[in-house]
VOFI-415331 format. One record per residue (C-alpha): z, x negated, y; residue number from 0; residue in one letter. Coordinates in pm, whole numbers, plus 32768, in hexadecimal, padded with zeros to 4 digits. Layout:
<up = Z | east = X | north = Y | resi = NUM | resn = A>
...
***
This chain:
<up = 7B7C | east = 7F09 | north = 8296 | resi = 0 | resn = M>
<up = 7C58 | east = 801D | north = 8320 | resi = 1 | resn = R>
<up = 7DB5 | east = 7FAF | north = 8385 | resi = 2 | resn = E>
<up = 7EFA | east = 8048 | north = 83FC | resi = 3 | resn = M>
<up = 8029 | east = 7F8C | north = 8472 | resi = 4 | resn = N>
<up = 817F | east = 7FB6 | north = 83D3 | resi = 5 | resn = A>
<up = 8202 | east = 8087 | north = 84F5 | resi = 6 | resn = K>
<up = 80E4 | east = 8181 | north = 84D5 | resi = 7 | resn = E>
<up = 812D | east = 81AA | north = 8361 | resi = 8 | resn = V>
<up = 82A1 | east = 81D0 | north = 83A7 | resi = 9 | resn = E>
<up = 825D | east = 82D8 | north = 84B2 | resi = 10 | resn = N>
<up = 8183 | east = 83A3 | north = 83C3 | resi = 11 | resn = L>
<up = 8295 | east = 839A | north = 82BB | resi = 12 | resn = L>
<up = 839A | east = 8400 | north = 83BD | resi = 13 | resn = N>
<up = 82BC | east = 8529 | north = 841B | resi = 14 | resn = E>
<up = 82CD | east = 8598 | north = 82B0 | resi = 15 | resn = G>
<up = 8169 | east = 853C | north = 8256 | resi = 16 | resn = K>
<up = 8125 | east = 8508 | north = 80E2 | resi = 17 | resn = K>
<up = 808F | east = 83AC | north = 80C9 | resi = 18 | resn = L>
<up = 8005 | east = 82FF | north = 7F96 | resi = 19 | resn = N>
<up = 808C | east = 819D | north = 7FB8 | resi = 20 | resn = I>
<up = 8034 | east = 808F | north = 7EBC | resi = 21 | resn = I>
<up = 8105 | east = 7F51 | north = 7EC8 | resi = 22 | resn = D>
<up = 803B | east = 7E33 | north = 7E30 | resi = 23 | resn = V>
<up = 8157 | east = 7D35 | north = 7E30 | resi = 24 | resn = R>
<up = 81DC | east = 7CA8 | north = 7CEB | resi = 25 | resn = E>
<up = 82F5 | east = 7D65 | north = 7C38 | resi = 26 | resn = V>
<up = 83FE | east = 7C64 | north = 7C9B | resi = 27 | resn = D>
<up = 8399 | east = 7C80 | north = 7E0A | resi = 28 | resn = E>
<up = 83B7 | east = 7DFB | north = 7E03 | resi = 29 | resn = V>
<up = 851B | east = 7DDE | north = 7D7D | resi = 30 | resn = K>
<up = 8581 | east = 7D69 | north = 7ED9 | resi = 31 | resn = T>
<up = 8518 | east = 7EBD | north = 7F61 | resi = 32 | resn = G>
<up = 83E5 | east = 7F94 | north = 7F91 | resi = 33 | resn = K>
<up = 8375 | east = 80B0 | north = 8070 | resi = 34 | resn = I>
<up = 8409 | east = 81F4 | north = 7FE6 | resi = 35 | resn = P>
<up = 8312 | east = 829D | north = 7EFD | resi = 36 | resn = G>
<up = 822B | east = 8170 | north = 7EE0 | resi = 37 | resn = A>
<up = 8195 | east = 812A | north = 7D8C | resi = 38 | resn = I>
<up = 819E | east = 7FC1 | north = 7D16 | resi = 39 | resn = N>
<up = 804F | east = 7F48 | north = 7C93 | resi = 40 | resn = M>
<up = 8044 | east = 7DCA | north = 7C9E | resi = 41 | resn = P>
<up = 7EFA | east = 7D44 | north = 7D25 | resi = 42 | resn = L>
<up = 7EA0 | east = 7CA5 | north = 7BD7 | resi = 43 | resn = G>
<up = 7EB6 | east = 7DF9 | north = 7B2E | resi = 44 | resn = L>
<up = 7DF6 | east = 7ECB | north = 7C2E | resi = 45 | resn = V>
<up = 7CAE | east = 7E9F | north = 7B71 | resi = 46 | resn = E>
<up = 7D4F | east = 7F1A | north = 7A30 | resi = 47 | resn = F>
<up = 7E15 | east = 8038 | north = 7ACC | resi = 48 | resn = R>
<up = 7D1D | east = 80C3 | north = 7BC9 | resi = 49 | resn = M>
<up = 7CD4 | east = 81DE | north = 7AD1 | resi = 50 | resn = H>
<up = 7E2D | east = 8262 | north = 7B36 | resi = 51 | resn = E>
<up = 7DB1 | east = 8296 | north = 7C9B | resi = 52 | resn = L>
<up = 7CF5 | east = 83C6 | north = 7D22 | resi = 53 | resn = D>
<up = 7BBC | east = 8384 | north = 7DF3 | resi = 54 | resn = K>
<up = 7BFB | east = 84C6 | north = 7EB5 | resi = 55 | resn = T>
<up = 7D44 | east = 843C | north = 7F3F | resi = 56 | resn = K>
<up = 7D89 | east = 833A | north = 804B | resi = 57 | resn = E>
<up = 7E5E | east = 820C | north = 7FED | resi = 58 | resn = Y>
<up = 7F20 | east = 8120 | north = 80CB | resi = 59 | resn = I>
<up = 7F33 | east = 7FC7 | north = 8031 | resi = 60 | resn = M>
<up = 8064 | east = 7EEC | north = 8073 | resi = 61 | resn = V>
<up = 80CD | east = 7D89 | north = 8019 | resi = 62 | resn = C>
<up = 81B0 | east = 7C81 | north = 80B0 | resi = 63 | resn = R>
<up = 80DA | east = 7C23 | north = 81DD | resi = 64 | resn = S>
<up = 7F90 | east = 7CDF | north = 81C2 | resi = 65 | resn = G>
<up = 7EB3 | east = 7BE4 | north = 810B | resi = 66 | resn = G>
<up = 7ECD | east = 7C60 | north = 7FA6 | resi = 67 | resn = R>
<up = 7EBE | east = 7DCB | north = 8014 | resi = 68 | resn = S>
<up = 7D83 | east = 7D72 | north = 80D7 | resi = 69 | resn = G>
<up = 7CE4 | east = 7CE7 | north = 7F9A | resi = 70 | resn = R>
<up = 7D50 | east = 7E1F | north = 7EDB | resi = 71 | resn = A>
<up = 7CAE | east = 7EF6 | north = 7FEA | resi = 72 | resn = C>
<up = 7B65 | east = 7E37 | north = 7FD4 | resi = 73 | resn = Q>
<up = 7B62 | east = 7E55 | north = 7E59 | resi = 74 | resn = F>
<up = 7BB8 | east = 7FC8 | north = 7E4E | resi = 75 | resn = L>
<up = 7AC9 | east = 801B | north = 7F6B | resi = 76 | resn = K>
<up = 79AF | east = 7F7D | north = 7EA1 | resi = 77 | resn = S>
<up = 79FA | east = 8082 | north = 7D94 | resi = 78 | resn = Y>
<up = 79F3 | east = 81A2 | north = 7E8C | resi = 79 | resn = G>
<up = 7B67 | east = 81CB | north = 7ED5 | resi = 80 | resn = F>
<up = 7BE8 | east = 8233 | north = 802D | resi = 81 | resn = N>
<up = 7CDD | east = 811D | north = 8089 | resi = 82 | resn = V>
<up = 7D9A | east = 809F | north = 81B9 | resi = 83 | resn = I>
<up = 7E42 | east = 7F4C | north = 81D5 | resi = 84 | resn = N>
<up = 7FA0 | east = 7F43 | north = 826F | resi = 85 | resn = M>
<up = 7F7E | east = 7E1A | north = 8358 | resi = 86 | resn = A>
<up = 80A8 | east = 7D2E | north = 8358 | resi = 87 | resn = G>
<up = 8126 | east = 7DB1 | north = 820A | resi = 88 | resn = G>
<up = 8295 | east = 7DC9 | north = 81B8 | resi = 89 | resn = M>
<up = 82E4 | east = 7CAD | north = 82A9 | resi = 90 | resn = L>
<up = 828E | east = 7DA2 | north = 83C0 | resi = 91 | resn = A>
<up = 833D | east = 7ECD | north = 8322 | resi = 92 | resn = W>
<up = 8474 | east = 7F43 | north = 83DD | resi = 93 | resn = E>
<up = 849E | east = 8094 | north = 8336 | resi = 94 | resn = G>
<up = 856F | east = 8104 | north = 820E | resi = 95 | resn = K>
<up = 854A | east = 8056 | north = 80BF | resi = 96 | resn = I>
<up = 85AE | east = 80B7 | north = 7F60 | resi = 97 | resn = E>
***
């Protein structure tokens, strides 16, 4: 599984890169703050919402610590999606939140 750490993701955002970030935490967890521009898609709904994703794009998956996003990556990769897990999740995130 491909991984990036939180600092690498933050640096890409700071450089103005357009990233497709999917936050797989539950709705109440996201209320405490998410990476700007991230789309919330709780892990339990990924299977039912993957039709909203584009297989030609790259997605960075995020959760609290990296475990759930890792499972989301494995699942989506098995369906042909291009995914990267953000290692350490939001616990490692030091950038801006919204």
